[in-house]
SEZAPA-362272 format. One record per residue: residue in three letters; x, y, z of N, C-alpha, C in turn; residue number from 1. Coordinates in steps of 0.2 Angstrom, whole numbers, plus 5000, padded with zeros to 4 digits. Example, Ala and Ser with C-alpha at 12.3 -4.5 7.8 and 13.67 -1.06 7.14 Angstrom:
2
+-----+--------+---------+------+---------+----------+-------+--------+---------+------+-----+
:   r : n.east : n.north : n.up : ca.east : ca.north : ca.up : c.east : c.north : c.up :   k :
+-----+--------+---------+------+---------+----------+-------+--------+---------+------+-----+
: ala :   5066 :    4972 : 5039 :    5062 :     4978 :  5039 :   5066 :    4984 : 5039 :   1 :
: ser :   5064 :    4989 : 5035 :    5068 :     4995 :  5036 :   5064 :    5000 : 5039 :   2 :
+-----+--------+---------+------+---------+----------+-------+--------+---------+------+-----+
# end
This chain:
84
+-----+--------+---------+------+---------+----------+-------+--------+---------+------+-----+
:   r : n.east : n.north : n.up : ca.east : ca.north : ca.up : c.east : c.north : c.up :   k :
+-----+--------+---------+------+---------+----------+-------+--------+---------+------+-----+
: met :   5563 :    5728 : 5757 :    5557 :     5728 :  5761 :   5558 :    5731 : 5768 :   1 :
: gly :   5563 :    5729 : 5771 :    5564 :     5732 :  5778 :   5562 :    5727 : 5783 :   2 :
: ala :   5563 :    5729 : 5789 :    5561 :     5725 :  5795 :   5554 :    5728 : 5798 :   3 :
: phe :   5550 :    5723 : 5799 :    5543 :     5724 :  5802 :   5542 :    5720 : 5808 :   4 :
: ala :   5538 :    5723 : 5812 :    5537 :     5720 :  5819 :   5532 :    5713 : 5817 :   5 :
: val :   5533 :    5708 : 5821 :    5529 :     5702 :  5821 :   5522 :    5704 : 5822 :   6 :
: thr :   5517 :    5702 : 5818 :    5510 :     5703 :  5819 :   5507 :    5698 : 5824 :   7 :
: ser :   5502 :    5699 : 5827 :    5499 :     5694 :  5832 :   5497 :    5688 : 5828 :   8 :
: gln :   5494 :    5689 : 5821 :    5492 :     5683 :  5817 :   5498 :    5679 : 5816 :   9 :
: glu :   5504 :    5682 : 5814 :    5510 :     5678 :  5813 :   5512 :    5674 : 5819 :  10 :
: leu :   5512 :    5677 : 5825 :    5514 :     5674 :  5831 :   5509 :    5669 : 5833 :  11 :
: leu :   5503 :    5670 : 5832 :    5498 :     5664 :  5833 :   5499 :    5658 : 5829 :  12 :
: ala :   5501 :    5660 : 5822 :    5502 :     5654 :  5818 :   5508 :    5650 : 5820 :  13 :
: tyr :   5513 :    5654 : 5822 :    5519 :     5651 :  5825 :   5518 :    5647 : 5831 :  14 :
: ser :   5514 :    5649 : 5835 :    5513 :     5646 :  5842 :   5509 :    5639 : 5840 :  15 :
: ile :   5504 :    5640 : 5836 :    5500 :     5634 :  5834 :   5504 :    5629 : 5830 :  16 :
: gly :   5508 :    5631 : 5825 :    5512 :     5627 :  5821 :   5518 :    5623 : 5825 :  17 :
: thr :   5521 :    5627 : 5830 :    5526 :     5623 :  5834 :   5524 :    5620 : 5840 :  18 :
: lys :   5517 :    5621 : 5842 :    5514 :     5619 :  5848 :   5518 :    5622 : 5854 :  19 :
: ala :   5520 :    5628 : 5853 :    5524 :     5632 :  5859 :   5519 :    5633 : 5865 :  20 :
: asn :   5513 :    5634 : 5863 :    5508 :     5636 :  5869 :   5510 :    5642 : 5873 :  21 :
: leu :   5511 :    5647 : 5869 :    5513 :     5653 :  5873 :   5508 :    5656 : 5877 :  22 :
: thr :   5510 :    5658 : 5883 :    5505 :     5661 :  5888 :   5503 :    5668 : 5885 :  23 :
: gly :   5498 :    5671 : 5888 :    5497 :     5678 :  5886 :   5502 :    5683 : 5887 :  24 :
: trp :   5506 :    5682 : 5893 :    5511 :     5687 :  5894 :   5517 :    5686 : 5889 :  25 :
: glu :   5519 :    5680 : 5888 :    5524 :     5678 :  5883 :   5522 :    5681 : 5876 :  26 :
: phe :   5516 :    5680 : 5874 :    5513 :     5683 :  5868 :   5514 :    5690 : 5867 :  27 :
: glu :   5512 :    5694 : 5873 :    5513 :     5701 :  5873 :   5520 :    5703 : 5873 :  28 :
: gln :   5524 :    5700 : 5876 :    5531 :     5701 :  5877 :   5535 :    5701 : 5870 :  29 :
: val :   5533 :    5695 : 5866 :    5536 :     5694 :  5860 :   5534 :    5700 : 5855 :  30 :
: ile :   5528 :    5702 : 5855 :    5525 :     5707 :  5851 :   5529 :    5714 : 5853 :  31 :
: met :   5529 :    5715 : 5859 :    5532 :     5722 :  5861 :   5540 :    5722 : 5860 :  32 :
: met :   5543 :    5716 : 5861 :    5551 :     5716 :  5859 :   5552 :    5717 : 5852 :  33 :
: ser :   5547 :    5714 : 5848 :    5548 :     5715 :  5840 :   5547 :    5722 : 5838 :  34 :
: lys :   5542 :    5725 : 5841 :    5541 :     5732 :  5839 :   5547 :    5737 : 5841 :  35 :
: leu :   5549 :    5736 : 5847 :    5555 :     5740 :  5850 :   5561 :    5738 : 5845 :  36 :
: tyr :   5562 :    5732 : 5844 :    5568 :     5730 :  5840 :   5568 :    5734 : 5833 :  37 :
: cys :   5562 :    5734 : 5830 :    5561 :     5737 :  5823 :   5562 :    5745 : 5824 :  38 :
: asn :   5559 :    5748 : 5829 :    5560 :     5755 :  5830 :   5567 :    5757 : 5831 :  39 :
: tyr :   5571 :    5753 : 5835 :    5578 :     5755 :  5836 :   5582 :    5753 : 5830 :  40 :
: leu :   5580 :    5749 : 5826 :    5583 :     5748 :  5819 :   5583 :    5754 : 5815 :  41 :
: asn :   5577 :    5757 : 5815 :    5576 :     5763 :  5811 :   5579 :    5769 : 5814 :  42 :
: ile :   5579 :    5769 : 5820 :    5583 :     5775 :  5824 :   5590 :    5774 : 5822 :  43 :
: gly :   5593 :    5768 : 5822 :    5600 :     5767 :  5821 :   5602 :    5769 : 5814 :  44 :
: lys :   5597 :    5769 : 5809 :    5599 :     5771 :  5802 :   5600 :    5778 : 5801 :  45 :
: lys :   5597 :    5782 : 5806 :    5598 :     5790 :  5805 :   5605 :    5792 : 5805 :  46 :
: pro :   5607 :    5796 : 5800 :    5614 :     5798 :  5800 :   5616 :    5802 : 5806 :  47 :
: thr :   5621 :    5801 : 5809 :    5624 :     5806 :  5814 :   5630 :    5809 : 5812 :  48 :
: pro :   5632 :    5815 : 5814 :    5638 :     5818 :  5812 :   5644 :    5815 : 5816 :  49 :
: pro :   5650 :    5814 : 5813 :    5655 :     5812 :  5818 :   5656 :    5816 : 5823 :  50 :
: pro :   5659 :    5814 : 5829 :    5660 :     5818 :  5835 :   5665 :    5824 : 5834 :  51 :
: tyr :   5669 :    5823 : 5829 :    5674 :     5828 :  5828 :   5672 :    5834 : 5824 :  52 :
: glu :   5666 :    5833 : 5821 :    5663 :     5838 :  5816 :   5661 :    5844 : 5819 :  53 :
: arg :   5659 :    5844 : 5825 :    5656 :     5850 :  5829 :   5657 :    5849 : 5836 :  54 :
: glu :   5657 :    5854 : 5840 :    5657 :     5854 :  5847 :   5650 :    5854 : 5850 :  55 :
: phe :   5649 :    5850 : 5855 :    5642 :     5850 :  5858 :   5642 :    5855 : 5864 :  56 :
: asn :   5637 :    5859 : 5864 :    5637 :     5864 :  5870 :   5632 :    5861 : 5875 :  57 :
: asp :   5630 :    5865 : 5880 :    5626 :     5863 :  5886 :   5619 :    5862 : 5883 :  58 :
: glu :   5617 :    5866 : 5878 :    5610 :     5866 :  5876 :   5609 :    5859 : 5872 :  59 :
: asp :   5614 :    5858 : 5868 :    5614 :     5851 :  5864 :   5613 :    5845 : 5868 :  60 :
: ile :   5617 :    5845 : 5873 :    5617 :     5840 :  5878 :   5610 :    5839 : 5882 :  61 :
: ala :   5608 :    5845 : 5884 :    5601 :     5845 :  5887 :   5596 :    5843 : 5882 :  62 :
: ala :   5596 :    5845 : 5876 :    5591 :     5843 :  5871 :   5591 :    5835 : 5870 :  63 :
: gln :   5597 :    5832 : 5870 :    5598 :     5825 :  5869 :   5596 :    5821 : 5875 :  64 :
: asn :   5597 :    5824 : 5881 :    5595 :     5820 :  5887 :   5587 :    5820 : 5887 :  65 :
: glu :   5584 :    5826 : 5885 :    5577 :     5827 :  5885 :   5574 :    5822 : 5880 :  66 :
: ser :   5577 :    5821 : 5874 :    5574 :     5816 :  5869 :   5575 :    5809 : 5872 :  67 :
: ile :   5580 :    5807 : 5875 :    5581 :     5801 :  5878 :   5576 :    5799 : 5883 :  68 :
: asn :   5575 :    5804 : 5888 :    5570 :     5803 :  5893 :   5563 :    5802 : 5890 :  69 :
: lys :   5561 :    5806 : 5885 :    5555 :     5805 :  5882 :   5554 :    5798 : 5879 :  70 :
: met :   5559 :    5796 : 5876 :    5559 :     5789 :  5873 :   5558 :    5784 : 5879 :  71 :
: leu :   5562 :    5785 : 5884 :    5561 :     5780 :  5889 :   5555 :    5780 : 5893 :  72 :
: ala :   5552 :    5786 : 5894 :    5546 :     5787 :  5897 :   5540 :    5784 : 5893 :  73 :
: ala :   5540 :    5784 : 5886 :    5535 :     5781 :  5882 :   5536 :    5774 : 5882 :  74 :
: glu :   5542 :    5771 : 5882 :    5543 :     5764 :  5883 :   5540 :    5761 : 5889 :  75 :
: glu :   5542 :    5765 : 5895 :    5539 :     5763 :  5901 :   5532 :    5763 : 5902 :  76 :
: lys :   5529 :    5768 : 5899 :    5521 :     5769 :  5898 :   5518 :    5763 : 5895 :  77 :
: ala :   5521 :    5761 : 5889 :    5519 :     5755 :  5885 :   5520 :    5749 : 5889 :  78 :
: phe :   5525 :    5748 : 5892 :    5527 :     5742 :  5896 :   5521 :    5741 : 5902 :  79 :
: lys :   5520 :    5747 : 5905 :    5515 :     5747 :  5911 :   5508 :    5745 : 5908 :  80 :
: ala :   5507 :    5748 : 5902 :    5500 :     5746 :  5899 :   5499 :    5739 : 5897 :  81 :
: leu :   5505 :    5736 : 5895 :    5505 :     5728 :  5894 :   5504 :    5724 : 5900 :  82 :
: lys :   5506 :    5727 : 5906 :    5506 :     5723 :  5912 :   5499 :    5723 : 5915 :  83 :
: thr :   5495 :    5728 : 5913 :    5488 :     5729 :  5916 :   5483 :    5725 : 5912 :  84 :
+-----+--------+---------+------+---------+----------+-------+--------+---------+------+-----+
# end
């Protein structure tokens, strides 16, 4: 089946069932962390070649840095959207 992010209905049921009384901020944070965790689990499953299989040139490194920057920018944007 795989890993899936916690839904708001599941979290609400947990909160009511355990009488945790999560605040709105806590609720949003748990949902966001669950989504990020599942996203990174899937990213981690992608096969990557061993480092000795090929040499990385400046273009490869620049492309990798750009990809990482885009992911971080998207996460920062999602985080800021939750704060407002």
